[in-house]
Structure formats: C-alpha cells, structure tokens
C-alpha positions, 0 to 999 in steps of 0.5 A: 772171905777177905780181910783188909787193913783199912788204910789212911786213904780209904773212902770208908774212914769215918763212915758208919757200917750202915752208910757204906755202899757195899756191893750186892753179895758182900757183908762185913762180919768182923772188925779187929781194932786195937787187938780186939775183934767184934761183930760190927753194928750198924752204927760202928764207925770204920777207922784207919787201921781197923782190920775188916773181915767180909764175906763176899761173892766171887769177883768182888775182891777188887771192889771191896779192896777199893773201899777199905784198902785202895793200895791193897794192904794186907791185914797184919797179924801177931804172926806178921803180915800176910803176903800178897800171894801164897800166904795162909792163915787160920781163921777164927779166935782172933786170927788163930785156930777154928775151922778154916784157912784163909788164902791171901790173894782172894782169901777164900775160906774152905770149911 
C-alpha cells in the first residue's frame, strides 16, 4: 500500500478515477479530502491536496508517485507529516487504529 498527497503539479489532477492510466497491479482504494475519507467511484475527480491510498504490486511505487506526487510529498495526518524514511502510521479509521502499520518509504502494510 502507498498513500500520497496529490500535489499541484500532479498529472492526475482533474481526471476521473476511470480515466487515470494506473499501472497493471495497482488500484485506488480510498481518497481523503477535507478530513473525510471515502471509497472513490469511477466518476470521482482527483483534486490537489487529496490523499490517495492505493494497493499495488511491489516495484510500482515510483510509477504511482509520478502520477500523484511527482515531487514525492508524503501524506499529512492529524499527527503530523509522515517522514520520507522510518515513519510508521496505523492504518484504518481515517488514519488511526485497525489492523496494520504503514511503513513510510514503501508503505508496506503487514496484516
């Protein structure tokens, strides 16, 4: 899993989820916008500042980052920003609690 904040220069801004050419082996599973998380539909439009959560096969991190955060910005949380290396964050419930830990560099989620 990887979670990224959509930057102002992301090529996916203004695109519907159904229009984004994601690499094979990746899927957008959640969007956090304005403090509210939701499962995106095909017609959900990606906006700058959205936090997108994706599941992906190993090795796709760079391709996904290029689509949503070309400058590699980490997502922001109520607890503060994730550091590029070594940070961890509980997954679930809007960023708190439930079932796994996100490692910040590759954000691998063991369950």
